[in-house]
N, CA, C and O atoms as CSV, one atom per row, in Angstrom:
chain,resi,resn,atom,element,x,y,z
A,1,MET,N,N,-3.267,-7.495,19.042
A,1,MET,CA,C,-2.441,-6.682,18.180
A,1,MET,C,C,-3.338,-5.925,17.211
A,1,MET,O,O,-4.313,-6.468,16.690
A,2,ILE,N,N,-2.995,-4.669,16.981
A,2,ILE,CA,C,-3.702,-3.841,16.016
A,2,ILE,C,C,-2.901,-3.879,14.728
A,2,ILE,O,O,-1.701,-3.604,14.738
A,3,GLU,N,N,-3.547,-4.216,13.618
A,3,GLU,CA,C,-2.846,-4.248,12.333
A,3,GLU,C,C,-3.232,-3.038,11.500
A,3,GLU,O,O,-4.393,-2.631,11.485
A,4,ALA,N,N,-2.258,-2.468,10.810
A,4,ALA,CA,C,-2.503,-1.317,9.945
A,4,ALA,C,C,-3.421,-1.723,8.807
A,4,ALA,O,O,-3.408,-2.873,8.368
A,5,ALA,N,N,-4.212,-0.786,8.336
A,5,ALA,CA,C,-5.121,-1.036,7.218
A,5,ALA,C,C,-4.314,-1.357,5.963
A,5,ALA,O,O,-3.155,-0.956,5.853
A,6,GLU,N,N,-4.912,-2.071,5.024
A,6,GLU,CA,C,-4.229,-2.443,3.782
A,6,GLU,C,C,-3.752,-1.196,3.034
A,6,GLU,O,O,-2.743,-1.248,2.331
A,7,ALA,N,N,-4.465,-0.084,3.177
A,7,ALA,CA,C,-4.064,1.164,2.520
A,7,ALA,C,C,-2.696,1.641,3.009
A,7,ALA,O,O,-2.036,2.421,2.321
A,8,GLU,N,N,-2.266,1.191,4.173
A,8,GLU,CA,C,-0.955,1.554,4.696
A,8,GLU,C,C,0.132,0.686,4.084
A,8,GLU,O,O,1.313,0.943,4.314
A,9,GLY,N,N,-0.224,-0.324,3.319
A,9,GLY,CA,C,0.735,-1.332,2.898
A,9,GLY,C,C,1.265,-1.223,1.494
A,9,GLY,O,O,1.487,-0.135,0.963
A,10,LYS,N,N,1.459,-2.386,0.910
A,10,LYS,CA,C,2.237,-2.563,-0.308
A,10,LYS,C,C,1.801,-1.716,-1.505
A,10,LYS,O,O,2.660,-1.233,-2.242
A,11,GLY,N,N,0.517,-1.523,-1.722
A,11,GLY,CA,C,0.067,-0.794,-2.894
A,11,GLY,C,C,0.204,0.709,-2.791
A,11,GLY,O,O,0.068,1.409,-3.794
A,12,ARG,N,N,0.465,1.212,-1.621
A,12,ARG,CA,C,0.532,2.652,-1.405
A,12,ARG,C,C,1.889,3.204,-1.822
A,12,ARG,O,O,2.921,2.575,-1.586
A,13,ARG,N,N,1.885,4.379,-2.442
A,13,ARG,CA,C,3.141,5.041,-2.812
A,13,ARG,C,C,3.445,6.118,-1.783
A,13,ARG,O,O,2.580,6.917,-1.425
A,14,VAL,N,N,4.682,6.127,-1.314
A,14,VAL,CA,C,5.127,7.110,-0.338
A,14,VAL,C,C,6.330,7.831,-0.920
A,14,VAL,O,O,7.271,7.200,-1.402
A,15,GLN,N,N,6.293,9.154,-0.873
A,15,GLN,CA,C,7.379,9.950,-1.428
A,15,GLN,C,C,8.379,10.307,-0.331
A,15,GLN,O,O,7.996,10.710,0.768
A,16,CYS,N,N,9.660,10.155,-0.644
A,16,CYS,CA,C,10.727,10.513,0.286
A,16,CYS,C,C,10.727,12.027,0.486
A,16,CYS,O,O,10.694,12.787,-0.481
A,17,GLU,N,N,10.764,12.456,1.739
A,17,GLU,CA,C,10.758,13.881,2.045
A,17,GLU,C,C,12.105,14.542,1.765
A,17,GLU,O,O,12.181,15.768,1.682
A,18,VAL,N,N,13.163,13.754,1.618
A,18,VAL,CA,C,14.498,14.300,1.388
A,18,VAL,C,C,14.791,14.459,-0.097
A,18,VAL,O,O,15.208,15.530,-0.539
A,19,CYS,N,N,14.571,13.380,-0.882
A,19,CYS,CA,C,14.963,13.418,-2.301
A,19,CYS,C,C,13.782,13.348,-3.270
A,19,CYS,O,O,13.978,13.433,-4.482
A,20,ALA,N,N,12.566,13.194,-2.757
A,20,ALA,CA,C,11.325,13.153,-3.550
A,20,ALA,C,C,11.166,11.898,-4.406
A,20,ALA,O,O,10.254,11.840,-5.232
A,21,SER,N,N,12.021,10.897,-4.236
A,21,SER,CA,C,11.833,9.648,-4.975
A,21,SER,C,C,10.763,8.808,-4.277
A,21,SER,O,O,10.382,9.095,-3.142
A,22,THR,N,N,10.287,7.779,-4.958
A,22,THR,CA,C,9.285,6.894,-4.384
A,22,THR,C,C,9.965,5.874,-3.477
A,22,THR,O,O,10.903,5.188,-3.883
A,23,MET,N,N,9.474,5.789,-2.246
A,23,MET,CA,C,10.028,4.830,-1.281
A,23,MET,C,C,9.407,3.461,-1.529
A,23,MET,O,O,8.251,3.367,-1.942
A,24,ARG,N,N,10.164,2.407,-1.281
A,24,ARG,CA,C,9.688,1.041,-1.502
A,24,ARG,C,C,9.135,0.441,-0.217
A,24,ARG,O,O,9.699,0.610,0.865
A,25,HIS,N,N,8.019,-0.263,-0.364
A,25,HIS,CA,C,7.424,-0.972,0.770
A,25,HIS,C,C,8.322,-2.156,1.099
A,25,HIS,O,O,8.638,-2.962,0.223
A,26,LYS,N,N,8.733,-2.265,2.364
A,26,LYS,CA,C,9.656,-3.316,2.782
A,26,LYS,C,C,9.044,-4.265,3.803
A,26,LYS,O,O,9.764,-4.960,4.519
A,27,GLY,N,N,7.731,-4.296,3.869
A,27,GLY,CA,C,7.077,-5.213,4.792
A,27,GLY,C,C,6.468,-4.492,5.977
A,27,GLY,O,O,6.263,-3.279,5.959
A,28,TYR,N,N,6.185,-5.268,6.999
A,28,TYR,CA,C,5.547,-4.740,8.195
A,28,TYR,C,C,6.448,-4.961,9.397
A,28,TYR,O,O,7.184,-5.946,9.464
A,29,ARG,N,N,6.382,-4.037,10.343
A,29,ARG,CA,C,7.159,-4.127,11.574
A,29,ARG,C,C,6.199,-3.959,12.750
A,29,ARG,O,O,5.260,-3.165,12.692
A,30,ASP,N,N,6.447,-4.710,13.805
A,30,ASP,CA,C,5.647,-4.596,15.024
A,30,ASP,C,C,6.300,-3.598,15.974
A,30,ASP,O,O,7.515,-3.398,15.970
A,31,ARG,N,N,5.455,-2.989,16.777
A,31,ARG,CA,C,5.944,-2.033,17.767
A,31,ARG,C,C,5.033,-2.065,18.984
A,31,ARG,O,O,3.812,-2.152,18.852
A,32,GLY,N,N,5.621,-1.996,20.150
A,32,GLY,CA,C,4.852,-1.885,21.381
A,32,GLY,C,C,4.676,-0.428,21.754
A,32,GLY,O,O,5.639,0.339,21.740
A,33,VAL,N,N,3.458,-0.040,22.086
A,33,VAL,CA,C,3.161,1.320,22.510
A,33,VAL,C,C,2.495,1.237,23.880
A,33,VAL,O,O,1.515,0.513,24.058
A,34,MET,N,N,3.023,1.973,24.834
A,34,MET,CA,C,2.460,1.974,26.178
A,34,MET,C,C,1.410,3.074,26.289
A,34,MET,O,O,1.712,4.259,26.145
A,35,SER,N,N,0.187,2.665,26.545
A,35,SER,CA,C,-0.898,3.625,26.745
A,35,SER,C,C,-1.286,3.600,28.213
A,35,SER,O,O,-0.754,2.792,28.975
A,36,TRP,N,N,-2.185,4.451,28.619
A,36,TRP,CA,C,-2.600,4.463,30.028
A,36,TRP,C,C,-3.392,3.215,30.390
A,36,TRP,O,O,-3.649,2.965,31.568
A,37,MET,N,N,-3.782,2.428,29.388
A,37,MET,CA,C,-4.488,1.184,29.654
A,37,MET,C,C,-3.574,-0.037,29.537
A,37,MET,O,O,-4.037,-1.172,29.653
A,38,GLY,N,N,-2.274,0.192,29.307
A,38,GLY,CA,C,-1.329,-0.900,29.176
A,38,GLY,C,C,-0.688,-0.914,27.800
A,38,GLY,O,O,-0.917,-0.022,26.983
A,39,GLU,N,N,0.123,-1.947,27.552
A,39,GLU,CA,C,0.822,-2.035,26.266
A,39,GLU,C,C,-0.107,-2.497,25.150
A,39,GLU,O,O,-0.927,-3.398,25.326
A,40,VAL,N,N,0.049,-1.847,23.991
A,40,VAL,CA,C,-0.686,-2.211,22.783
A,40,VAL,C,C,0.363,-2.530,21.724
A,40,VAL,O,O,1.304,-1.757,21.538
A,41,ARG,N,N,0.217,-3.656,21.029
A,41,ARG,CA,C,1.117,-4.011,19.932
A,41,ARG,C,C,0.505,-3.521,18.632
A,41,ARG,O,O,-0.671,-3.761,18.356
A,42,VAL,N,N,1.312,-2.835,17.838
A,42,VAL,CA,C,0.847,-2.266,16.573
A,42,VAL,C,C,1.726,-2.803,15.447
A,42,VAL,O,O,2.952,-2.783,15.554
A,43,ARG,N,N,1.113,-3.277,14.382
A,43,ARG,CA,C,1.853,-3.715,13.187
A,43,ARG,C,C,1.627,-2.634,12.127
A,43,ARG,O,O,0.493,-2.310,11.774
A,44,ARG,N,N,2.747,-2.083,11.627
A,44,ARG,CA,C,2.597,-1.012,10.653
A,44,ARG,C,C,3.536,-1.185,9.475
A,44,ARG,O,O,4.578,-1.830,9.586
A,45,ALA,N,N,3.153,-0.597,8.329
A,45,ALA,CA,C,3.924,-0.700,7.094
A,45,ALA,C,C,5.220,0.098,7.223
A,45,ALA,O,O,5.247,1.170,7.826
A,46,TYR,N,N,6.301,-0.450,6.641
A,46,TYR,CA,C,7.603,0.205,6.642
A,46,TYR,C,C,8.026,0.478,5.207
A,46,TYR,O,O,7.952,-0.404,4.351
A,47,TYR,N,N,8.470,1.702,4.950
A,47,TYR,CA,C,8.950,2.113,3.632
A,47,TYR,C,C,10.399,2.554,3.751
A,47,TYR,O,O,10.799,3.131,4.762
A,48,HIS,N,N,11.191,2.281,2.705
A,48,HIS,CA,C,12.617,2.611,2.718
A,48,HIS,C,C,12.997,3.317,1.429
A,48,HIS,O,O,12.578,2.917,0.343
A,49,CYS,N,N,13.804,4.383,1.557
A,49,CYS,CA,C,14.342,5.099,0.396
A,49,CYS,C,C,15.769,4.621,0.182
A,49,CYS,O,O,16.643,4.871,1.012
A,50,GLU,N,N,16.001,3.944,-0.912
A,50,GLU,CA,C,17.330,3.415,-1.195
A,50,GLU,C,C,18.333,4.527,-1.491
A,50,GLU,O,O,19.511,4.403,-1.157
A,51,ALA,N,N,17.876,5.612,-2.115
A,51,ALA,CA,C,18.782,6.707,-2.469
A,51,ALA,C,C,19.344,7.403,-1.238
A,51,ALA,O,O,20.526,7.744,-1.203
A,52,VAL,N,N,18.511,7.616,-0.235
A,52,VAL,CA,C,18.923,8.338,0.972
A,52,VAL,C,C,19.347,7.387,2.078
A,52,VAL,O,O,20.186,7.731,2.910
A,53,GLY,N,N,18.765,6.181,2.087
A,53,GLY,CA,C,19.092,5.194,3.103
A,53,GLY,C,C,18.310,5.343,4.395
A,53,GLY,O,O,18.762,4.902,5.452
A,54,THR,N,N,17.143,5.958,4.318
A,54,THR,CA,C,16.313,6.126,5.510
A,54,THR,C,C,14.988,5.399,5.358
A,54,THR,O,O,14.567,5.079,4.247
A,55,GLY,N,N,14.338,5.142,6.483
A,55,GLY,CA,C,13.047,4.468,6.485
A,55,GLY,C,C,11.967,5.343,7.089
A,55,GLY,O,O,12.249,6.378,7.693
A,56,PHE,N,N,10.714,4.908,6.915
A,56,PHE,CA,C,9.574,5.721,7.333
A,56,PHE,C,C,8.384,4.826,7.645
A,56,PHE,O,O,8.112,3.876,6.911
A,57,PHE,N,N,7.677,5.120,8.724
A,57,PHE,CA,C,6.445,4.439,9.112
A,57,PHE,C,C,5.301,5.452,9.047
A,57,PHE,O,O,5.143,6.230,9.987
A,58,PRO,N,N,4.496,5.479,7.979
A,58,PRO,CA,C,3.410,6.452,7.883
A,58,PRO,C,C,2.439,6.401,9.060
A,58,PRO,O,O,1.948,7.441,9.498
A,59,LEU,N,N,2.159,5.214,9.572
A,59,LEU,CA,C,1.202,5.100,10.667
A,59,LEU,C,C,1.726,5.767,11.940
A,59,LEU,O,O,0.936,6.310,12.712
A,60,ASP,N,N,3.037,5.737,12.175
A,60,ASP,CA,C,3.599,6.414,13.346
A,60,ASP,C,C,3.257,7.898,13.316
A,60,ASP,O,O,2.837,8.468,14.323
A,61,ARG,N,N,3.437,8.513,12.165
A,61,ARG,CA,C,3.124,9.946,12.040
A,61,ARG,C,C,1.624,10.188,12.214
A,61,ARG,O,O,1.211,11.123,12.901
A,62,LYS,N,N,0.820,9.340,11.585
A,62,LYS,CA,C,-0.629,9.493,11.673
A,62,LYS,C,C,-1.122,9.398,13.122
A,62,LYS,O,O,-2.045,10.112,13.514
A,63,LEU,N,N,-0.508,8.520,13.907
A,63,LEU,CA,C,-0.900,8.329,15.302
A,63,LEU,C,C,-0.170,9.265,16.262
A,63,LEU,O,O,-0.470,9.286,17.456
A,64,GLY,N,N,0.786,10.038,15.747
A,64,GLY,CA,C,1.535,10.964,16.590
A,64,GLY,C,C,2.581,10.289,17.460
A,64,GLY,O,O,2.938,10.802,18.521
A,65,LEU,N,N,3.078,9.132,17.013
A,65,LEU,CA,C,4.069,8.397,17.793
A,65,LEU,C,C,5.477,8.925,17.512
A,65,LEU,O,O,5.802,9.281,16.379
A,66,SER,N,N,6.297,8.970,18.545
A,66,SER,CA,C,7.686,9.398,18.400
A,66,SER,C,C,8.572,8.189,18.717
A,66,SER,O,O,8.096,7.053,18.722
A,67,GLU,N,N,9.836,8.430,18.977
A,67,GLU,CA,C,10.750,7.351,19.344
A,67,GLU,C,C,10.398,6.759,20.708
A,67,GLU,O,O,10.766,5.624,21.012
A,68,SER,N,N,9.693,7.521,21.516
A,68,SER,CA,C,9.283,7.072,22.841
A,68,SER,C,C,8.305,5.891,22.728
A,68,SER,O,O,7.568,5.780,21.748
A,69,ALA,N,N,8.308,5.035,23.717
A,69,ALA,CA,C,7.391,3.886,23.733
A,69,ALA,C,C,6.010,4.262,24.261
A,69,ALA,O,O,5.122,3.413,24.331
A,70,TYR,N,N,5.823,5.524,24.631
A,70,TYR,CA,C,4.553,5.960,25.216
A,70,TYR,C,C,3.676,6.662,24.189
A,70,TYR,O,O,4.170,7.416,23.350
A,71,SER,N,N,2.365,6.409,24.259
A,71,SER,CA,C,1.436,7.065,23.347
A,71,SER,C,C,1.282,8.528,23.760
A,71,SER,O,O,1.455,8.863,24.932
A,72,PRO,N,N,0.958,9.400,22.805
A,72,PRO,CA,C,0.785,10.825,23.134
A,72,PRO,C,C,-0.458,11.053,23.990
A,72,PRO,O,O,-0.754,12.190,24.357
């Protein structure tokens, strides 16, 4: 399993793209990504905006991951 760097976690501030408030770190979530070499498990930080009710995984964007289980 690949774990996100500490900079992706609790101490980092993430701004909501919808309302510009600060999103709260809500822990880590695992995800399977299928690459051409097989499945890779990734643990990444999850942030949630209480005002809007949406969540965000910064590492997904950084790695170019979408809703698909396949790597770009």
